[in-house]
Structures are given as structure tokens and as C-alpha cells.
C-alpha positions as a Markdown table, in Angstrom:
| # | Residue | x | y | z |
|---|---|---|---|---|
| 1 | Unk | 82.8 | 130.8 | 75.2 |
| 2 | Unk | 83.3 | 127.3 | 75.4 |
| 3 | Unk | 83.0 | 124.8 | 72.5 |
| 4 | Unk | 80.7 | 122.7 | 74.5 |
| 5 | Unk | 78.4 | 125.9 | 74.1 |
| 6 | Unk | 78.6 | 126.3 | 70.6 |
| 7 | Unk | 78.2 | 122.3 | 70.1 |
| 8 | Unk | 74.6 | 122.7 | 71.4 |
| 9 | Unk | 73.5 | 125.3 | 69.0 |
| 10 | Unk | 71.5 | 124.6 | 65.9 |
| 11 | Unk | 73.1 | 125.8 | 62.1 |
| 12 | Unk | 70.6 | 128.8 | 62.2 |
| 13 | Unk | 71.9 | 129.9 | 65.8 |
| 14 | Unk | 75.6 | 129.2 | 64.5 |
| 15 | Unk | 74.9 | 131.4 | 61.7 |
| 16 | Unk | 73.6 | 134.5 | 64.0 |
| 17 | Unk | 76.2 | 133.9 | 66.4 |
| 18 | Unk | 78.8 | 134.3 | 63.8 |
| 19 | Unk | 77.4 | 137.5 | 62.7 |
| 20 | Unk | 77.3 | 138.8 | 66.1 |
| 21 | Unk | 81.0 | 137.9 | 66.4 |
| 22 | Unk | 82.0 | 139.6 | 63.2 |
| 23 | Unk | 80.1 | 142.6 | 64.3 |
| 24 | Unk | 82.0 | 142.8 | 67.8 |
| 25 | Unk | 85.2 | 142.2 | 66.0 |
| 26 | Unk | 84.4 | 145.3 | 63.7 |
| 27 | Unk | 83.6 | 147.3 | 66.6 |
| 28 | Unk | 86.9 | 146.3 | 68.6 |
| 29 | Unk | 88.9 | 147.2 | 65.3 |
| 30 | Unk | 87.3 | 150.5 | 65.1 |
| 31 | Unk | 87.8 | 151.2 | 68.8 |
| 32 | Unk | 91.5 | 150.3 | 68.4 |
| 33 | Unk | 91.9 | 152.6 | 65.4 |
| 34 | Unk | 90.3 | 155.7 | 67.5 |
| 35 | Unk | 92.4 | 154.8 | 70.7 |
| 36 | Unk | 89.3 | 153.8 | 72.7 |
| 37 | Unk | 89.8 | 150.0 | 73.2 |
| 38 | Unk | 90.2 | 149.5 | 76.9 |
| 39 | Unk | 90.8 | 145.5 | 76.8 |
| 40 | Unk | 93.0 | 144.9 | 73.8 |
| 41 | Unk | 92.9 | 140.9 | 74.9 |
| 42 | Unk | 89.1 | 140.9 | 73.9 |
| 43 | Unk | 90.3 | 141.1 | 69.9 |
| 44 | Unk | 92.0 | 137.7 | 70.4 |
| 45 | Unk | 89.1 | 136.2 | 72.2 |
| 46 | Unk | 86.5 | 137.1 | 69.6 |
| 47 | Unk | 89.1 | 136.0 | 66.8 |
| 48 | Unk | 89.1 | 132.6 | 68.6 |
| 49 | Unk | 85.4 | 132.5 | 69.1 |
| 50 | Unk | 84.9 | 133.1 | 65.4 |
| 51 | Unk | 87.1 | 130.2 | 64.4 |
| 52 | Unk | 85.4 | 127.9 | 66.8 |
| 53 | Unk | 82.1 | 128.9 | 65.4 |
| 54 | Unk | 83.4 | 128.3 | 61.8 |
| 55 | Unk | 84.8 | 124.9 | 62.9 |
| 56 | Unk | 81.7 | 123.5 | 64.5 |
| 57 | Unk | 79.7 | 124.8 | 61.7 |
| 58 | Unk | 81.7 | 122.9 | 59.3 |
| 59 | Unk | 81.7 | 119.7 | 61.3 |
| 60 | Unk | 77.9 | 119.8 | 61.7 |
| 61 | Unk | 77.7 | 120.5 | 57.7 |
| 62 | Unk | 80.0 | 117.2 | 57.2 |
| 63 | Unk | 77.8 | 115.1 | 59.5 |
| 64 | Unk | 74.7 | 116.1 | 57.7 |
| 65 | Unk | 76.0 | 114.9 | 54.4 |
| 66 | Unk | 77.3 | 111.8 | 56.1 |
């Protein structure tokens, strides 16, 4: 996921995307614990995507206040 794609989303879409990513992160951690995880790099990708979504959501909230 690119930052350009995330910037195009509305606040509600960002919340939905964040919830989706957190659910995926949980599932990946569960797969890792049970030994079923095939692509371990996906955990890092999801973590970075969560951070990206949170950062852009915070920036949009700051712009709305200003």
C-alpha cells in the first residue's frame, strides 16, 4: 500500500482500513504461533501499513482543526 493511495481515503475509510489491517495482523500472529505462516515478511508489511494509516489519519485530523 502506498501513501498516495491512503491519502485519497476519507476519515471513515481510514478507520475501516485500520480495523482491517489490525485484524490481518492478529491473524498473521496467530498463524506464526501455530507454525502455519508461510510469508513472514507480510507481518512487517502490515505493521508499516498500520503506521502509515495512523500517520495520515493524524495529519488529516490536524488539518481539519487548523
